[in-house]
Wavefront OBJ file of the C-alpha trace (Angstrom):
o trace
v -0.050 -0.060 0.008
v 2.791 2.440 0.925
v 5.337 3.516 -1.647
v 7.270 6.317 0.120
v 8.537 6.643 3.652
v 9.967 10.059 4.875
v 11.898 9.892 7.968
v 13.124 12.640 10.282
v 16.695 12.151 11.738
v 17.072 13.683 15.276
v 14.753 12.138 17.797
v 13.435 9.792 15.207
v 15.867 7.830 12.918
v 18.575 8.100 15.524
v 18.573 7.341 19.214
v 19.737 9.826 21.839
v 23.266 8.450 21.468
v 23.097 9.740 17.721
v 23.223 6.136 16.493
v 21.190 4.322 13.895
v 20.616 0.832 15.427
v 20.997 -2.374 13.360
v 17.156 -2.843 13.865
v 16.323 0.335 12.215
v 18.737 -0.055 9.456
v 17.557 -3.593 8.780
v 13.947 -2.390 8.662
v 14.774 0.250 6.187
v 16.699 -2.049 3.955
v 13.778 -4.434 4.114
v 11.402 -1.756 3.004
v 13.735 -0.861 0.126
v 13.826 -4.403 -0.887
v 10.069 -4.362 -1.325
v 10.384 -1.354 -3.689
v 9.438 1.365 -1.097
v 11.287 4.713 -1.409
v 12.972 5.783 1.769
v 13.759 9.501 2.075
v 15.603 11.369 4.851
v 13.693 14.548 5.676
v 15.566 16.754 8.072
v 16.261 20.350 9.265
v 20.030 19.519 8.980
v 22.134 20.922 6.078
v 22.935 18.593 3.239
v 26.618 18.058 4.443
v 25.254 16.913 7.736
v 23.427 13.914 6.303
v 26.044 12.483 3.824
v 27.369 9.964 6.238
v 23.740 8.850 7.086
v 22.808 8.536 3.371
v 25.869 6.278 2.910
v 25.134 4.183 5.999
v 21.644 3.517 5.068
v 22.471 3.014 1.213
v 20.107 5.789 0.171
v 22.240 6.890 -2.696
v 21.043 4.916 -5.610
v 20.088 6.534 -9.055
v 16.553 7.435 -7.900
v 17.076 8.321 -4.280
v 16.401 11.687 -2.810
v 17.041 13.612 0.368
v 15.241 16.648 1.793
v 17.229 18.944 4.060
v 16.974 22.422 5.658
v 13.446 21.574 6.582
v 12.233 21.353 3.110
v 14.234 24.198 1.501
v 16.392 21.767 -0.570
v 15.250 18.603 -2.234
v 18.224 16.765 -3.993
v 19.038 13.546 -5.724
v 21.678 11.744 -3.722
v 23.150 9.953 -6.638
v 23.564 12.739 -9.174
v 23.516 15.662 -6.673
v 20.879 17.319 -9.077
v 18.660 19.863 -7.197
v 14.973 19.135 -7.617
v 13.845 22.174 -5.604
v 15.643 25.004 -3.728
v 13.888 27.839 -1.986
v 16.066 30.360 -0.109
v 16.033 33.563 1.694
v 17.839 36.550 0.331
v 20.260 39.237 1.538
v 17.497 41.685 2.524
v 15.825 38.963 4.513
v 19.004 38.230 6.234
v 19.433 41.879 7.195
v 15.781 42.128 8.339
v 15.998 39.094 10.493
v 19.409 39.944 12.000
v 18.143 43.320 13.091
v 15.199 41.661 14.750
v 17.483 39.338 16.542
v 19.293 42.505 17.889
v 16.128 44.016 19.010
v 15.069 40.752 20.844
v 18.670 40.117 22.106
v 18.778 36.547 20.486
v 22.022 34.983 19.180
v 21.669 34.510 15.451
v 23.160 32.130 12.834
v 22.566 31.315 9.136
v 23.648 28.953 6.427
v 24.585 28.458 2.831
v 24.521 24.983 1.577
v 27.989 24.066 2.976
v 28.778 26.451 5.765
v 27.453 27.819 9.131
v 27.799 31.573 9.782
v 27.321 33.795 12.813
v 27.602 37.561 13.032
v 27.949 37.285 16.877
v 31.494 37.791 17.983
v 30.678 35.783 21.070
v 29.825 32.503 19.358
v 26.773 30.725 21.133
v 27.511 27.219 22.472
v 24.458 26.198 20.464
v 26.201 27.288 17.273
v 29.150 25.111 18.214
v 26.850 22.307 18.894
v 25.188 22.688 15.390
v 28.504 22.633 13.694
v 29.660 19.516 15.769
v 26.396 17.496 15.050
v 26.571 18.272 11.301
v 30.370 18.361 10.863
v 30.151 21.738 9.246
v 32.558 24.616 9.539
v 31.732 27.741 11.397
v 32.526 31.261 10.196
v 32.360 34.627 11.977
v 30.786 36.801 9.281
v 29.401 40.258 9.998
v 26.176 40.960 7.982
v 27.649 43.800 5.908
v 30.363 41.395 4.801
v 27.906 38.758 3.490
v 27.881 38.389 -0.326
v 24.668 40.029 -1.711
v 23.904 37.115 -3.941
v 24.308 34.372 -1.285
v 21.532 31.753 -1.284
v 20.520 31.281 2.383
v 18.315 28.158 3.098
v 17.528 29.128 6.549
v 18.552 31.412 9.470
v 18.110 30.562 13.147
v 17.520 32.258 16.448
v 19.341 30.180 19.202
v 19.197 30.477 22.963
v 18.642 28.891 26.273
v 14.936 27.378 26.066
v 13.465 29.881 28.444
v 15.073 32.915 26.811
v 14.158 31.474 23.329
v 10.532 31.138 24.488
v 10.538 34.793 25.325
v 12.085 35.734 22.047
v 9.393 33.847 20.167
v 6.605 35.592 22.228
v 8.061 39.037 21.263
v 8.379 38.457 17.405
v 6.141 41.075 15.860
v 2.974 39.712 14.148
v 4.053 41.024 10.647
v 6.910 38.579 10.651
v 4.743 35.580 11.137
v 3.162 36.337 7.838
v 6.315 36.865 5.996
v 8.428 33.794 7.209
v 7.975 30.188 8.216
v 8.987 29.859 11.886
v 9.643 26.319 13.208
v 10.944 25.488 16.717
v 13.066 22.287 15.886
v 14.430 21.889 19.352
v 13.941 23.816 22.789
v 16.914 25.968 21.863
v 16.632 26.301 18.029
v 14.039 28.556 16.120
v 14.446 28.079 12.438
v 13.190 30.761 10.027
v 12.727 30.053 6.270
v 10.925 31.216 3.186
v 7.099 31.194 3.904
v 6.590 28.397 1.124
v 9.054 26.082 2.849
v 8.039 23.135 5.064
v 8.885 19.408 5.293
v 5.273 18.733 4.184
v 5.597 20.777 1.105
v 8.691 19.184 0.161
v 7.494 15.684 0.649
v 4.432 16.669 -1.370
v 6.623 17.971 -4.240
v 8.753 14.800 -4.234
v 5.802 12.448 -4.070
v 4.243 14.199 -7.041
v 7.503 14.018 -9.010
v 7.533 10.262 -8.379
v 3.937 9.745 -9.165
v 3.138 8.573 -5.646
v -0.367 9.358 -4.223
v -0.618 11.103 -0.842
v -2.365 8.096 0.605
v 0.725 5.969 -0.274
v 3.067 8.160 1.856
v 4.383 7.515 5.424
v 5.948 10.304 7.336
v 7.729 9.636 10.654
v 8.753 12.369 13.183
v 8.892 13.704 16.586
v 9.346 17.583 16.589
v 7.411 20.719 15.710
v 9.193 20.920 12.366
v 7.814 17.476 11.486
v 4.258 18.456 11.983
v 3.508 19.498 8.321
v 4.681 16.259 6.864
v 2.996 14.192 9.529
v -0.159 16.107 8.647
v 0.386 15.657 4.897
v 1.013 11.974 4.932
v -1.473 9.312 4.077
v -0.128 7.820 7.423
v 1.540 10.135 9.757
v 3.545 8.428 12.383
v 4.442 10.065 15.768
v 7.254 8.691 17.793
v 6.609 8.035 21.617
v 8.982 10.874 22.447
v 7.155 13.321 19.972
v 5.793 16.660 21.078
v 2.057 16.620 21.689
v 1.105 18.456 18.578
v 2.665 15.862 16.435
v 0.973 12.991 18.345
v -2.475 14.787 18.071
v -2.323 14.713 14.247
v -0.651 11.315 13.729
v -2.582 8.201 12.587
v 0.003 5.855 14.016
v 1.967 6.034 17.291
v 5.264 4.070 17.482
v 7.805 3.498 20.063
v 10.488 6.042 21.016
v 13.742 6.713 19.266
v 15.579 4.828 22.041
v 13.309 1.787 21.461
v 13.771 1.450 17.613
v 10.547 3.293 16.896
v 11.232 3.618 13.277
v 11.715 -0.057 12.781
v 8.585 -0.854 14.762
v 6.548 1.561 12.442
v 8.018 0.090 9.249
v 7.446 -3.465 10.509
v 3.748 -2.908 11.390
v 2.861 -0.610 8.343
v 4.951 -1.964 5.472
v 6.571 -5.302 6.235
v 3.731 -6.897 8.234
l 1 2 3 4 5 6 7 8 9 10 11 12 13 14 15 16 17 18 19 20 21 22 23 24 25 26 27 28 29 30 31 32 33 34 35 36 37 38 39 40 41 42 43 44 45 46 47 48 49 50 51 52 53 54 55 56 57 58 59 60 61 62 63 64 65 66 67 68 69 70 71 72 73 74 75 76 77 78 79 80 81 82 83 84 85 86 87 88 89 90 91 92 93 94 95 96 97 98 99 100 101 102 103 104 105 106 107 108 109 110 111 112 113 114 115 116 117 118 119 120 121 122 123 124 125 126 127 128 129 130 131 132 133 134 135 136 137 138 139 140 141 142 143 144 145 146 147 148 149 150 151 152 153 154 155 156 157 158 159 160 161 162 163 164 165 166 167 168 169 170 171 172 173 174 175 176 177 178 179 180 181 182 183 184 185 186 187 188 189 190 191 192 193 194 195 196 197 198 199 200 201 202 203 204 205 206 207 208 209 210 211 212 213 214 215 216 217 218 219 220 221 222 223 224 225 226 227 228 229 230 231 232 233 234 235 236 237 238 239 240 241 242 243 244 245 246 247 248 249 250 251 252 253 254 255 256 257 258 259 260 261 262 263 264 265 266 267 268 269
């Protein structure tokens, strides 16, 4: 019945030790053997998922990956870009000025690098660089190339402070951008047309796969749109409540091979 499975990484595919267990890998390989398309769908940058794609053997000629919360859809074999929706320099300036008003640390990406205009580099910027094995650059906004393609920018802070920042974002910005809180300390800001759900929909249409033939598995607020879109939305046991509320299927936690359990019940069983 199902032809495509989109899977989030952090808190979903990986356990809390940032491992893909043998049970999860075996279930994914079994689904592939049945002809099911398996697609990683993550907020991470493309460079932060290459080792995962290789580990899961998701780099055949017709394999794809969705990164930057849907801003980039790419063929993992040819590296051809299927869809890329980015912010521009004027967006960057506007959001940086807002970060100064709200006293929030700030960072942004191109496809291969992480940048911060803050001289005091946040420990969460360092954490992001470490997780994704991506270089950090200190880059004042007025030194950024005007034609840079920016998949996303981020407000980053201690959870309580970030919640205060979010509460004080002017209403006009909510109409102009997509905001997703991917972790308690990361607020990701993207073009308003970008979401994981839109990216999965675009890819399914390209592959002539119907909505009801799609499974999406996630745990965080940034997974909500794809879990809502899916023919069968799957919430991890460790998912936030809004994801659990819209999911049609609840699986085990990321520390209990929840992805494997869902695939076994929905695809292999």
